mmCIF entry with sequence, helices, sheets and N, C-alpha, C, O atoms, coordinates in Angstrom:
data_MODEL
# 
_entry.id   MODEL 
# 
_entity.id                         1 
_entity.type                       polymer 
_entity.pdbx_number_of_molecules   1 
# 
_entity_poly.entity_id                      1 
_entity_poly.type                           'polypeptide(L)' 
_entity_poly.nstd_linkage                   no 
_entity_poly.nstd_monomer                   no 
_entity_poly.pdbx_seq_one_letter_code       MAGIFRKIKQIAQKIGEGANWANQHIYKPIKPFVNALAPAIVSKGLQAASSG 
_entity_poly.pdbx_seq_one_letter_code_can   MAGIFRKIKQIAQKIGEGANWANQHIYKPIKPFVNALAPAIVSKGLQAASSG 
_entity_poly.pdbx_strand_id                 A 
# 
loop_
_entity_poly_seq.entity_id 
_entity_poly_seq.num 
_entity_poly_seq.mon_id 
_entity_poly_seq.hetero 
1 1  MET n 
1 2  ALA n 
1 3  GLY n 
1 4  ILE n 
1 5  PHE n 
1 6  ARG n 
1 7  LYS n 
1 8  ILE n 
1 9  LYS n 
1 10 GLN n 
1 11 ILE n 
1 12 ALA n 
1 13 GLN n 
1 14 LYS n 
1 15 ILE n 
1 16 GLY n 
1 17 GLU n 
1 18 GLY n 
1 19 ALA n 
1 20 ASN n 
1 21 TRP n 
1 22 ALA n 
1 23 ASN n 
1 24 GLN n 
1 25 HIS n 
1 26 ILE n 
1 27 TYR n 
1 28 LYS n 
1 29 PRO n 
1 30 ILE n 
1 31 LYS n 
1 32 PRO n 
1 33 PHE n 
1 34 VAL n 
1 35 ASN n 
1 36 ALA n 
1 37 LEU n 
1 38 ALA n 
1 39 PRO n 
1 40 ALA n 
1 41 ILE n 
1 42 VAL n 
1 43 SER n 
1 44 LYS n 
1 45 GLY n 
1 46 LEU n 
1 47 GLN n 
1 48 ALA n 
1 49 ALA n 
1 50 SER n 
1 51 SER n 
1 52 GLY n 
# 
_struct_asym.id          A 
_struct_asym.entity_id   1 
# 
loop_
_struct_conf.conf_type_id 
_struct_conf.id 
_struct_conf.pdbx_PDB_helix_id 
_struct_conf.beg_label_comp_id 
_struct_conf.beg_label_asym_id 
_struct_conf.beg_label_seq_id 
_struct_conf.pdbx_beg_PDB_ins_code 
_struct_conf.end_label_comp_id 
_struct_conf.end_label_asym_id 
_struct_conf.end_label_seq_id 
_struct_conf.pdbx_end_PDB_ins_code 
_struct_conf.beg_auth_comp_id 
_struct_conf.beg_auth_asym_id 
_struct_conf.beg_auth_seq_id 
_struct_conf.end_auth_comp_id 
_struct_conf.end_auth_asym_id 
_struct_conf.end_auth_seq_id 
_struct_conf.pdbx_PDB_helix_class 
_struct_conf.details 
_struct_conf.pdbx_PDB_helix_length 
HELX_P HELX_P1 AA1 ALA A 2  ? ALA A 22 ? ALA A 2  ALA A 22 1 ? 21 
HELX_P HELX_P2 AA2 ASN A 23 ? TYR A 27 ? ASN A 23 TYR A 27 3 ? 5  
HELX_P HELX_P3 AA3 LYS A 28 ? LEU A 37 ? LYS A 28 LEU A 37 1 ? 10 
HELX_P HELX_P4 AA4 ALA A 40 ? SER A 51 ? ALA A 40 SER A 51 1 ? 12 
# 
_struct_conf_type.id          HELX_P 
_struct_conf_type.criteria    ? 
_struct_conf_type.reference   ? 
# 
loop_
_atom_site.group_PDB 
_atom_site.id 
_atom_site.type_symbol 
_atom_site.label_atom_id 
_atom_site.label_alt_id 
_atom_site.label_comp_id 
_atom_site.label_asym_id 
_atom_site.label_entity_id 
_atom_site.label_seq_id 
_atom_site.pdbx_PDB_ins_code 
_atom_site.Cartn_x 
_atom_site.Cartn_y 
_atom_site.Cartn_z 
_atom_site.occupancy 
_atom_site.B_iso_or_equiv 
_atom_site.pdbx_formal_charge 
_atom_site.auth_seq_id 
_atom_site.auth_comp_id 
_atom_site.auth_asym_id 
_atom_site.auth_atom_id 
_atom_site.pdbx_PDB_model_num 
ATOM 1   N N  . MET A 1 1  ? 0.810  -1.253 -0.020  1.00 0.00 ? 1  MET A N  1 
ATOM 2   C CA . MET A 1 1  ? -0.008 0.027  -0.031  1.00 0.00 ? 1  MET A CA 1 
ATOM 3   C C  . MET A 1 1  ? 0.860  1.256  -0.021  1.00 0.00 ? 1  MET A C  1 
ATOM 4   O O  . MET A 1 1  ? 0.589  2.216  -0.742  1.00 0.00 ? 1  MET A O  1 
ATOM 5   N N  . ALA A 1 2  ? 1.926  1.241  0.806   1.00 0.00 ? 2  ALA A N  1 
ATOM 6   C CA . ALA A 1 2  ? 2.786  2.432  0.845   1.00 0.00 ? 2  ALA A CA 1 
ATOM 7   C C  . ALA A 1 2  ? 3.499  2.664  -0.444  1.00 0.00 ? 2  ALA A C  1 
ATOM 8   O O  . ALA A 1 2  ? 3.821  3.801  -0.791  1.00 0.00 ? 2  ALA A O  1 
ATOM 9   N N  . GLY A 1 3  ? 3.752  1.596  -1.161  1.00 0.00 ? 3  GLY A N  1 
ATOM 10  C CA . GLY A 1 3  ? 4.438  1.688  -2.482  1.00 0.00 ? 3  GLY A CA 1 
ATOM 11  C C  . GLY A 1 3  ? 3.626  2.521  -3.495  1.00 0.00 ? 3  GLY A C  1 
ATOM 12  O O  . GLY A 1 3  ? 4.183  3.259  -4.308  1.00 0.00 ? 3  GLY A O  1 
ATOM 13  N N  . ILE A 1 4  ? 2.293  2.375  -3.416  1.00 0.00 ? 4  ILE A N  1 
ATOM 14  C CA . ILE A 1 4  ? 1.413  3.174  -4.308  1.00 0.00 ? 4  ILE A CA 1 
ATOM 15  C C  . ILE A 1 4  ? 1.511  4.660  -4.049  1.00 0.00 ? 4  ILE A C  1 
ATOM 16  O O  . ILE A 1 4  ? 1.605  5.472  -4.969  1.00 0.00 ? 4  ILE A O  1 
ATOM 17  N N  . PHE A 1 5  ? 1.484  5.001  -2.748  1.00 0.00 ? 5  PHE A N  1 
ATOM 18  C CA . PHE A 1 5  ? 1.610  6.407  -2.368  1.00 0.00 ? 5  PHE A CA 1 
ATOM 19  C C  . PHE A 1 5  ? 3.004  6.958  -2.776  1.00 0.00 ? 5  PHE A C  1 
ATOM 20  O O  . PHE A 1 5  ? 3.121  8.102  -3.213  1.00 0.00 ? 5  PHE A O  1 
ATOM 21  N N  . ARG A 1 6  ? 4.031  6.137  -2.627  1.00 0.00 ? 6  ARG A N  1 
ATOM 22  C CA . ARG A 1 6  ? 5.345  6.577  -3.035  1.00 0.00 ? 6  ARG A CA 1 
ATOM 23  C C  . ARG A 1 6  ? 5.433  6.854  -4.531  1.00 0.00 ? 6  ARG A C  1 
ATOM 24  O O  . ARG A 1 6  ? 6.061  7.822  -4.961  1.00 0.00 ? 6  ARG A O  1 
ATOM 25  N N  . LYS A 1 7  ? 4.797  5.991  -5.317  1.00 0.00 ? 7  LYS A N  1 
ATOM 26  C CA . LYS A 1 7  ? 4.796  6.209  -6.757  1.00 0.00 ? 7  LYS A CA 1 
ATOM 27  C C  . LYS A 1 7  ? 4.026  7.476  -7.122  1.00 0.00 ? 7  LYS A C  1 
ATOM 28  O O  . LYS A 1 7  ? 4.456  8.233  -7.993  1.00 0.00 ? 7  LYS A O  1 
ATOM 29  N N  . ILE A 1 8  ? 2.932  7.702  -6.485  1.00 0.00 ? 8  ILE A N  1 
ATOM 30  C CA . ILE A 1 8  ? 2.101  8.939  -6.700  1.00 0.00 ? 8  ILE A CA 1 
ATOM 31  C C  . ILE A 1 8  ? 2.945  10.130 -6.351  1.00 0.00 ? 8  ILE A C  1 
ATOM 32  O O  . ILE A 1 8  ? 2.962  11.095 -7.115  1.00 0.00 ? 8  ILE A O  1 
ATOM 33  N N  . LYS A 1 9  ? 3.608  10.121 -5.301  1.00 0.00 ? 9  LYS A N  1 
ATOM 34  C CA . LYS A 1 9  ? 4.500  11.209 -4.840  1.00 0.00 ? 9  LYS A CA 1 
ATOM 35  C C  . LYS A 1 9  ? 5.580  11.455 -5.864  1.00 0.00 ? 9  LYS A C  1 
ATOM 36  O O  . LYS A 1 9  ? 5.863  12.604 -6.202  1.00 0.00 ? 9  LYS A O  1 
ATOM 37  N N  . GLN A 1 10 ? 6.206  10.365 -6.380  1.00 0.00 ? 10 GLN A N  1 
ATOM 38  C CA . GLN A 1 10 ? 7.285  10.551 -7.393  1.00 0.00 ? 10 GLN A CA 1 
ATOM 39  C C  . GLN A 1 10 ? 6.706  11.211 -8.629  1.00 0.00 ? 10 GLN A C  1 
ATOM 40  O O  . GLN A 1 10 ? 7.295  12.139 -9.183  1.00 0.00 ? 10 GLN A O  1 
ATOM 41  N N  . ILE A 1 11 ? 5.558  10.731 -9.053  1.00 0.00 ? 11 ILE A N  1 
ATOM 42  C CA . ILE A 1 11 ? 4.904  11.312 -10.265 1.00 0.00 ? 11 ILE A CA 1 
ATOM 43  C C  . ILE A 1 11 ? 4.562  12.818 -10.085 1.00 0.00 ? 11 ILE A C  1 
ATOM 44  O O  . ILE A 1 11 ? 4.785  13.651 -10.964 1.00 0.00 ? 11 ILE A O  1 
ATOM 45  N N  . ALA A 1 12 ? 4.008  13.104 -8.885  1.00 0.00 ? 12 ALA A N  1 
ATOM 46  C CA . ALA A 1 12 ? 3.681  14.495 -8.571  1.00 0.00 ? 12 ALA A CA 1 
ATOM 47  C C  . ALA A 1 12 ? 4.985  15.365 -8.588  1.00 0.00 ? 12 ALA A C  1 
ATOM 48  O O  . ALA A 1 12 ? 4.978  16.483 -9.103  1.00 0.00 ? 12 ALA A O  1 
ATOM 49  N N  . GLN A 1 13 ? 6.071  14.839 -8.029  1.00 0.00 ? 13 GLN A N  1 
ATOM 50  C CA . GLN A 1 13 ? 7.278  15.611 -8.033  1.00 0.00 ? 13 GLN A CA 1 
ATOM 51  C C  . GLN A 1 13 ? 7.830  15.830 -9.502  1.00 0.00 ? 13 GLN A C  1 
ATOM 52  O O  . GLN A 1 13 ? 8.322  16.913 -9.818  1.00 0.00 ? 13 GLN A O  1 
ATOM 53  N N  . LYS A 1 14 ? 7.740  14.820 -10.351 1.00 0.00 ? 14 LYS A N  1 
ATOM 54  C CA . LYS A 1 14 ? 8.162  14.978 -11.712 1.00 0.00 ? 14 LYS A CA 1 
ATOM 55  C C  . LYS A 1 14 ? 7.354  16.053 -12.435 1.00 0.00 ? 14 LYS A C  1 
ATOM 56  O O  . LYS A 1 14 ? 7.885  16.872 -13.186 1.00 0.00 ? 14 LYS A O  1 
ATOM 57  N N  . ILE A 1 15 ? 6.042  16.014 -12.175 1.00 0.00 ? 15 ILE A N  1 
ATOM 58  C CA . ILE A 1 15 ? 5.102  17.026 -12.808 1.00 0.00 ? 15 ILE A CA 1 
ATOM 59  C C  . ILE A 1 15 ? 5.479  18.393 -12.261 1.00 0.00 ? 15 ILE A C  1 
ATOM 60  O O  . ILE A 1 15 ? 5.518  19.355 -13.028 1.00 0.00 ? 15 ILE A O  1 
ATOM 61  N N  . GLY A 1 16 ? 5.747  18.516 -11.020 1.00 0.00 ? 16 GLY A N  1 
ATOM 62  C CA . GLY A 1 16 ? 6.111  19.814 -10.428 1.00 0.00 ? 16 GLY A CA 1 
ATOM 63  C C  . GLY A 1 16 ? 7.471  20.330 -11.044 1.00 0.00 ? 16 GLY A C  1 
ATOM 64  O O  . GLY A 1 16 ? 7.614  21.511 -11.363 1.00 0.00 ? 16 GLY A O  1 
ATOM 65  N N  . GLU A 1 17 ? 8.427  19.413 -11.188 1.00 0.00 ? 17 GLU A N  1 
ATOM 66  C CA . GLU A 1 17 ? 9.697  19.779 -11.817 1.00 0.00 ? 17 GLU A CA 1 
ATOM 67  C C  . GLU A 1 17 ? 9.494  20.230 -13.263 1.00 0.00 ? 17 GLU A C  1 
ATOM 68  O O  . GLU A 1 17 ? 10.111 21.184 -13.737 1.00 0.00 ? 17 GLU A O  1 
ATOM 69  N N  . GLY A 1 18 ? 8.630  19.524 -13.923 1.00 0.00 ? 18 GLY A N  1 
ATOM 70  C CA . GLY A 1 18 ? 8.364  19.900 -15.350 1.00 0.00 ? 18 GLY A CA 1 
ATOM 71  C C  . GLY A 1 18 ? 7.737  21.289 -15.433 1.00 0.00 ? 18 GLY A C  1 
ATOM 72  O O  . GLY A 1 18 ? 8.119  22.093 -16.283 1.00 0.00 ? 18 GLY A O  1 
ATOM 73  N N  . ALA A 1 19 ? 6.781  21.571 -14.557 1.00 0.00 ? 19 ALA A N  1 
ATOM 74  C CA . ALA A 1 19 ? 6.146  22.906 -14.535 1.00 0.00 ? 19 ALA A CA 1 
ATOM 75  C C  . ALA A 1 19 ? 7.133  23.963 -14.215 1.00 0.00 ? 19 ALA A C  1 
ATOM 76  O O  . ALA A 1 19 ? 7.117  25.047 -14.799 1.00 0.00 ? 19 ALA A O  1 
ATOM 77  N N  . ASN A 1 20 ? 8.028  23.649 -13.256 1.00 0.00 ? 20 ASN A N  1 
ATOM 78  C CA . ASN A 1 20 ? 9.063  24.678 -12.844 1.00 0.00 ? 20 ASN A CA 1 
ATOM 79  C C  . ASN A 1 20 ? 10.058 24.850 -14.021 1.00 0.00 ? 20 ASN A C  1 
ATOM 80  O O  . ASN A 1 20 ? 10.505 25.970 -14.268 1.00 0.00 ? 20 ASN A O  1 
ATOM 81  N N  . TRP A 1 21 ? 10.406 23.790 -14.737 1.00 0.00 ? 21 TRP A N  1 
ATOM 82  C CA . TRP A 1 21 ? 11.324 23.868 -15.901 1.00 0.00 ? 21 TRP A CA 1 
ATOM 83  C C  . TRP A 1 21 ? 10.663 24.780 -16.947 1.00 0.00 ? 21 TRP A C  1 
ATOM 84  O O  . TRP A 1 21 ? 11.321 25.679 -17.471 1.00 0.00 ? 21 TRP A O  1 
ATOM 85  N N  . ALA A 1 22 ? 9.396  24.570 -17.253 1.00 0.00 ? 22 ALA A N  1 
ATOM 86  C CA . ALA A 1 22 ? 8.701  25.386 -18.226 1.00 0.00 ? 22 ALA A CA 1 
ATOM 87  C C  . ALA A 1 22 ? 8.688  26.835 -17.900 1.00 0.00 ? 22 ALA A C  1 
ATOM 88  O O  . ALA A 1 22 ? 8.867  27.690 -18.768 1.00 0.00 ? 22 ALA A O  1 
ATOM 89  N N  . ASN A 1 23 ? 8.466  27.126 -16.584 1.00 0.00 ? 23 ASN A N  1 
ATOM 90  C CA . ASN A 1 23 ? 8.482  28.441 -16.116 1.00 0.00 ? 23 ASN A CA 1 
ATOM 91  C C  . ASN A 1 23 ? 9.855  29.111 -16.302 1.00 0.00 ? 23 ASN A C  1 
ATOM 92  O O  . ASN A 1 23 ? 9.944  30.265 -16.718 1.00 0.00 ? 23 ASN A O  1 
ATOM 93  N N  . GLN A 1 24 ? 10.924 28.355 -15.981 1.00 0.00 ? 24 GLN A N  1 
ATOM 94  C CA . GLN A 1 24 ? 12.301 28.895 -16.090 1.00 0.00 ? 24 GLN A CA 1 
ATOM 95  C C  . GLN A 1 24 ? 12.764 29.031 -17.541 1.00 0.00 ? 24 GLN A C  1 
ATOM 96  O O  . GLN A 1 24 ? 13.461 29.990 -17.873 1.00 0.00 ? 24 GLN A O  1 
ATOM 97  N N  . HIS A 1 25 ? 12.388 28.086 -18.410 1.00 0.00 ? 25 HIS A N  1 
ATOM 98  C CA . HIS A 1 25 ? 13.012 28.049 -19.759 1.00 0.00 ? 25 HIS A CA 1 
ATOM 99  C C  . HIS A 1 25 ? 12.068 28.674 -20.803 1.00 0.00 ? 25 HIS A C  1 
ATOM 100 O O  . HIS A 1 25 ? 12.543 29.123 -21.846 1.00 0.00 ? 25 HIS A O  1 
ATOM 101 N N  . ILE A 1 26 ? 10.774 28.715 -20.560 1.00 0.00 ? 26 ILE A N  1 
ATOM 102 C CA . ILE A 1 26 ? 9.822  29.176 -21.547 1.00 0.00 ? 26 ILE A CA 1 
ATOM 103 C C  . ILE A 1 26 ? 9.210  30.542 -21.177 1.00 0.00 ? 26 ILE A C  1 
ATOM 104 O O  . ILE A 1 26 ? 9.248  31.490 -21.961 1.00 0.00 ? 26 ILE A O  1 
ATOM 105 N N  . TYR A 1 27 ? 8.652  30.608 -19.975 1.00 0.00 ? 27 TYR A N  1 
ATOM 106 C CA . TYR A 1 27 ? 7.968  31.837 -19.642 1.00 0.00 ? 27 TYR A CA 1 
ATOM 107 C C  . TYR A 1 27 ? 8.919  32.993 -19.375 1.00 0.00 ? 27 TYR A C  1 
ATOM 108 O O  . TYR A 1 27 ? 8.717  34.093 -19.889 1.00 0.00 ? 27 TYR A O  1 
ATOM 109 N N  . LYS A 1 28 ? 9.963  32.751 -18.568 1.00 0.00 ? 28 LYS A N  1 
ATOM 110 C CA . LYS A 1 28 ? 10.861 33.874 -18.159 1.00 0.00 ? 28 LYS A CA 1 
ATOM 111 C C  . LYS A 1 28 ? 11.543 34.499 -19.375 1.00 0.00 ? 28 LYS A C  1 
ATOM 112 O O  . LYS A 1 28 ? 11.586 35.726 -19.455 1.00 0.00 ? 28 LYS A O  1 
ATOM 113 N N  . PRO A 1 29 ? 12.093 33.713 -20.352 1.00 0.00 ? 29 PRO A N  1 
ATOM 114 C CA . PRO A 1 29 ? 12.698 34.416 -21.500 1.00 0.00 ? 29 PRO A CA 1 
ATOM 115 C C  . PRO A 1 29 ? 11.759 35.266 -22.339 1.00 0.00 ? 29 PRO A C  1 
ATOM 116 O O  . PRO A 1 29 ? 12.193 36.256 -22.928 1.00 0.00 ? 29 PRO A O  1 
ATOM 117 N N  . ILE A 1 30 ? 10.496 34.910 -22.407 1.00 0.00 ? 30 ILE A N  1 
ATOM 118 C CA . ILE A 1 30 ? 9.580  35.692 -23.216 1.00 0.00 ? 30 ILE A CA 1 
ATOM 119 C C  . ILE A 1 30 ? 8.817  36.733 -22.417 1.00 0.00 ? 30 ILE A C  1 
ATOM 120 O O  . ILE A 1 30 ? 8.062  37.511 -22.999 1.00 0.00 ? 30 ILE A O  1 
ATOM 121 N N  . LYS A 1 31 ? 8.984  36.771 -21.145 1.00 0.00 ? 31 LYS A N  1 
ATOM 122 C CA . LYS A 1 31 ? 8.229  37.628 -20.225 1.00 0.00 ? 31 LYS A CA 1 
ATOM 123 C C  . LYS A 1 31 ? 8.386  39.143 -20.702 1.00 0.00 ? 31 LYS A C  1 
ATOM 124 O O  . LYS A 1 31 ? 7.388  39.863 -20.724 1.00 0.00 ? 31 LYS A O  1 
ATOM 125 N N  . PRO A 1 32 ? 9.591  39.610 -21.069 1.00 0.00 ? 32 PRO A N  1 
ATOM 126 C CA . PRO A 1 32 ? 9.657  41.014 -21.499 1.00 0.00 ? 32 PRO A CA 1 
ATOM 127 C C  . PRO A 1 32 ? 8.844  41.301 -22.725 1.00 0.00 ? 32 PRO A C  1 
ATOM 128 O O  . PRO A 1 32 ? 8.269  42.383 -22.843 1.00 0.00 ? 32 PRO A O  1 
ATOM 129 N N  . PHE A 1 33 ? 8.775  40.342 -23.664 1.00 0.00 ? 33 PHE A N  1 
ATOM 130 C CA . PHE A 1 33 ? 8.019  40.499 -24.879 1.00 0.00 ? 33 PHE A CA 1 
ATOM 131 C C  . PHE A 1 33 ? 6.514  40.444 -24.542 1.00 0.00 ? 33 PHE A C  1 
ATOM 132 O O  . PHE A 1 33 ? 5.719  41.184 -25.122 1.00 0.00 ? 33 PHE A O  1 
ATOM 133 N N  . VAL A 1 34 ? 6.123  39.540 -23.579 1.00 0.00 ? 34 VAL A N  1 
ATOM 134 C CA . VAL A 1 34 ? 4.730  39.454 -23.232 1.00 0.00 ? 34 VAL A CA 1 
ATOM 135 C C  . VAL A 1 34 ? 4.298  40.760 -22.593 1.00 0.00 ? 34 VAL A C  1 
ATOM 136 O O  . VAL A 1 34 ? 3.228  41.297 -22.879 1.00 0.00 ? 34 VAL A O  1 
ATOM 137 N N  . ASN A 1 35 ? 5.199  41.274 -21.683 1.00 0.00 ? 35 ASN A N  1 
ATOM 138 C CA . ASN A 1 35 ? 4.799  42.570 -21.068 1.00 0.00 ? 35 ASN A CA 1 
ATOM 139 C C  . ASN A 1 35 ? 4.751  43.683 -22.035 1.00 0.00 ? 35 ASN A C  1 
ATOM 140 O O  . ASN A 1 35 ? 3.932  44.584 -21.858 1.00 0.00 ? 35 ASN A O  1 
ATOM 141 N N  . ALA A 1 36 ? 5.561  43.700 -23.048 1.00 0.00 ? 36 ALA A N  1 
ATOM 142 C CA . ALA A 1 36 ? 5.543  44.797 -24.048 1.00 0.00 ? 36 ALA A CA 1 
ATOM 143 C C  . ALA A 1 36 ? 4.349  44.710 -24.963 1.00 0.00 ? 36 ALA A C  1 
ATOM 144 O O  . ALA A 1 36 ? 3.741  45.717 -25.328 1.00 0.00 ? 36 ALA A O  1 
ATOM 145 N N  . LEU A 1 37 ? 4.025  43.482 -25.328 1.00 0.00 ? 37 LEU A N  1 
ATOM 146 C CA . LEU A 1 37 ? 2.978  43.282 -26.361 1.00 0.00 ? 37 LEU A CA 1 
ATOM 147 C C  . LEU A 1 37 ? 1.566  43.083 -25.792 1.00 0.00 ? 37 LEU A C  1 
ATOM 148 O O  . LEU A 1 37 ? 0.589  43.525 -26.396 1.00 0.00 ? 37 LEU A O  1 
ATOM 149 N N  . ALA A 1 38 ? 1.457  42.430 -24.649 1.00 0.00 ? 38 ALA A N  1 
ATOM 150 C CA . ALA A 1 38 ? 0.175  42.041 -24.152 1.00 0.00 ? 38 ALA A CA 1 
ATOM 151 C C  . ALA A 1 38 ? -0.366 43.146 -23.163 1.00 0.00 ? 38 ALA A C  1 
ATOM 152 O O  . ALA A 1 38 ? 0.413  43.855 -22.527 1.00 0.00 ? 38 ALA A O  1 
ATOM 153 N N  . PRO A 1 39 ? -1.675 43.253 -23.069 1.00 0.00 ? 39 PRO A N  1 
ATOM 154 C CA . PRO A 1 39 ? -2.199 44.098 -22.075 1.00 0.00 ? 39 PRO A CA 1 
ATOM 155 C C  . PRO A 1 39 ? -1.856 43.695 -20.707 1.00 0.00 ? 39 PRO A C  1 
ATOM 156 O O  . PRO A 1 39 ? -1.555 42.521 -20.491 1.00 0.00 ? 39 PRO A O  1 
ATOM 157 N N  . ALA A 1 40 ? -1.874 44.579 -19.747 1.00 0.00 ? 40 ALA A N  1 
ATOM 158 C CA . ALA A 1 40 ? -1.490 44.255 -18.390 1.00 0.00 ? 40 ALA A CA 1 
ATOM 159 C C  . ALA A 1 40 ? -2.284 43.171 -17.739 1.00 0.00 ? 40 ALA A C  1 
ATOM 160 O O  . ALA A 1 40 ? -1.773 42.428 -16.901 1.00 0.00 ? 40 ALA A O  1 
ATOM 161 N N  . ILE A 1 41 ? -3.536 43.072 -18.117 1.00 0.00 ? 41 ILE A N  1 
ATOM 162 C CA . ILE A 1 41 ? -4.403 42.026 -17.562 1.00 0.00 ? 41 ILE A CA 1 
ATOM 163 C C  . ILE A 1 41 ? -3.868 40.602 -17.970 1.00 0.00 ? 41 ILE A C  1 
ATOM 164 O O  . ILE A 1 41 ? -3.877 39.672 -17.163 1.00 0.00 ? 41 ILE A O  1 
ATOM 165 N N  . VAL A 1 42 ? -3.411 40.474 -19.228 1.00 0.00 ? 42 VAL A N  1 
ATOM 166 C CA . VAL A 1 42 ? -2.907 39.227 -19.683 1.00 0.00 ? 42 VAL A CA 1 
ATOM 167 C C  . VAL A 1 42 ? -1.640 38.813 -18.969 1.00 0.00 ? 42 VAL A C  1 
ATOM 168 O O  . VAL A 1 42 ? -1.484 37.673 -18.533 1.00 0.00 ? 42 VAL A O  1 
ATOM 169 N N  . SER A 1 43 ? -0.707 39.813 -18.860 1.00 0.00 ? 43 SER A N  1 
ATOM 170 C CA . SER A 1 43 ? 0.559  39.544 -18.234 1.00 0.00 ? 43 SER A CA 1 
ATOM 171 C C  . SER A 1 43 ? 0.330  39.227 -16.759 1.00 0.00 ? 43 SER A C  1 
ATOM 172 O O  . SER A 1 43 ? 1.014  38.363 -16.211 1.00 0.00 ? 43 SER A O  1 
ATOM 173 N N  . LYS A 1 44 ? -0.617 39.904 -16.100 1.00 0.00 ? 44 LYS A N  1 
ATOM 174 C CA . LYS A 1 44 ? -0.954 39.515 -14.673 1.00 0.00 ? 44 LYS A CA 1 
ATOM 175 C C  . LYS A 1 44 ? -1.494 38.141 -14.559 1.00 0.00 ? 44 LYS A C  1 
ATOM 176 O O  . LYS A 1 44 ? -1.187 37.410 -13.618 1.00 0.00 ? 44 LYS A O  1 
ATOM 177 N N  . GLY A 1 45 ? -2.304 37.780 -15.517 1.00 0.00 ? 45 GLY A N  1 
ATOM 178 C CA . GLY A 1 45 ? -2.853 36.387 -15.543 1.00 0.00 ? 45 GLY A CA 1 
ATOM 179 C C  . GLY A 1 45 ? -1.746 35.353 -15.676 1.00 0.00 ? 45 GLY A C  1 
ATOM 180 O O  . GLY A 1 45 ? -1.751 34.333 -14.988 1.00 0.00 ? 45 GLY A O  1 
ATOM 181 N N  . LEU A 1 46 ? -0.758 35.634 -16.604 1.00 0.00 ? 46 LEU A N  1 
ATOM 182 C CA . LEU A 1 46 ? 0.361  34.750 -16.799 1.00 0.00 ? 46 LEU A CA 1 
ATOM 183 C C  . LEU A 1 46 ? 1.208  34.647 -15.531 1.00 0.00 ? 46 LEU A C  1 
ATOM 184 O O  . LEU A 1 46 ? 1.653  33.569 -15.137 1.00 0.00 ? 46 LEU A O  1 
ATOM 185 N N  . GLN A 1 47 ? 1.414  35.815 -14.904 1.00 0.00 ? 47 GLN A N  1 
ATOM 186 C CA . GLN A 1 47 ? 2.251  35.776 -13.658 1.00 0.00 ? 47 GLN A CA 1 
ATOM 187 C C  . GLN A 1 47 ? 1.512  35.011 -12.601 1.00 0.00 ? 47 GLN A C  1 
ATOM 188 O O  . GLN A 1 47 ? 2.155  34.243 -11.884 1.00 0.00 ? 47 GLN A O  1 
ATOM 189 N N  . ALA A 1 48 ? 0.209  35.152 -12.438 1.00 0.00 ? 48 ALA A N  1 
ATOM 190 C CA . ALA A 1 48 ? -0.529 34.392 -11.480 1.00 0.00 ? 48 ALA A CA 1 
ATOM 191 C C  . ALA A 1 48 ? -0.485 32.852 -11.785 1.00 0.00 ? 48 ALA A C  1 
ATOM 192 O O  . ALA A 1 48 ? -0.373 32.022 -10.882 1.00 0.00 ? 48 ALA A O  1 
ATOM 193 N N  . ALA A 1 49 ? -0.576 32.534 -13.073 1.00 0.00 ? 49 ALA A N  1 
ATOM 194 C CA . ALA A 1 49 ? -0.540 31.137 -13.467 1.00 0.00 ? 49 ALA A CA 1 
ATOM 195 C C  . ALA A 1 49 ? 0.828  30.520 -13.210 1.00 0.00 ? 49 ALA A C  1 
ATOM 196 O O  . ALA A 1 49 ? 0.917  29.382 -12.750 1.00 0.00 ? 49 ALA A O  1 
ATOM 197 N N  . SER A 1 50 ? 1.915  31.271 -13.508 1.00 0.00 ? 50 SER A N  1 
ATOM 198 C CA . SER A 1 50 ? 3.229  30.729 -13.390 1.00 0.00 ? 50 SER A CA 1 
ATOM 199 C C  . SER A 1 50 ? 3.689  30.640 -11.947 1.00 0.00 ? 50 SER A C  1 
ATOM 200 O O  . SER A 1 50 ? 4.482  29.765 -11.597 1.00 0.00 ? 50 SER A O  1 
ATOM 201 N N  . SER A 1 51 ? 3.176  31.576 -11.074 1.00 0.00 ? 51 SER A N  1 
ATOM 202 C CA . SER A 1 51 ? 3.550  31.556 -9.664  1.00 0.00 ? 51 SER A CA 1 
ATOM 203 C C  . SER A 1 51 ? 2.800  30.484 -8.944  1.00 0.00 ? 51 SER A C  1 
ATOM 204 O O  . SER A 1 51 ? 3.300  29.925 -7.969  1.00 0.00 ? 51 SER A O  1 
ATOM 205 N N  . GLY A 1 52 ? 1.596  30.178 -9.404  1.00 0.00 ? 52 GLY A N  1 
ATOM 206 C CA . GLY A 1 52 ? 0.778  29.190 -8.694  1.00 0.00 ? 52 GLY A CA 1 
ATOM 207 C C  . GLY A 1 52 ? 1.197  27.848 -9.097  1.00 0.00 ? 52 GLY A C  1 
ATOM 208 O O  . GLY A 1 52 ? 0.641  26.859 -8.621  1.00 0.00 ? 52 GLY A O  1 
# 
């Protein structure tokens, strides 16, 4: 039974690492362009999504 929870935890950690990687390598490099091109509401929405 404990093995199942350990697997779920490992998968959750991998998903979290993937989301963090996407934030570091995809969102951050384009952030200045997003801020320049998009309305403030959109960039605030992206910031909220990436920080959550």
